[in-house]
C-alpha angles and dihedrals in degrees: 000000000000115000135179097232110105099189101087122156123185116218147152123252107245099173145353125208109195123200127177094280107001133057121198108212117196119203135191106219106183093315094320119112117228124180123196123191109211135157117278085235092058090047090054093046091051089048090228120186140147113298096022115136112232140167119236108213111199118199115167134154092208137031116190123192127188136179 
């Protein structure tokens, strides 16, 4: 499926913490940790589980850094 977002990072699901409405999905992307918060419904529809290869697609209007 073609999309306009250019920030795409491939990774492997390392853990999923499910709440009532939100699932925090942790990925290993080449040694970097990425965590996505998605609905539990979306996690089920995507059939996410540990070891599954996924693509994190990042689309943001702002990125803020602080030290």
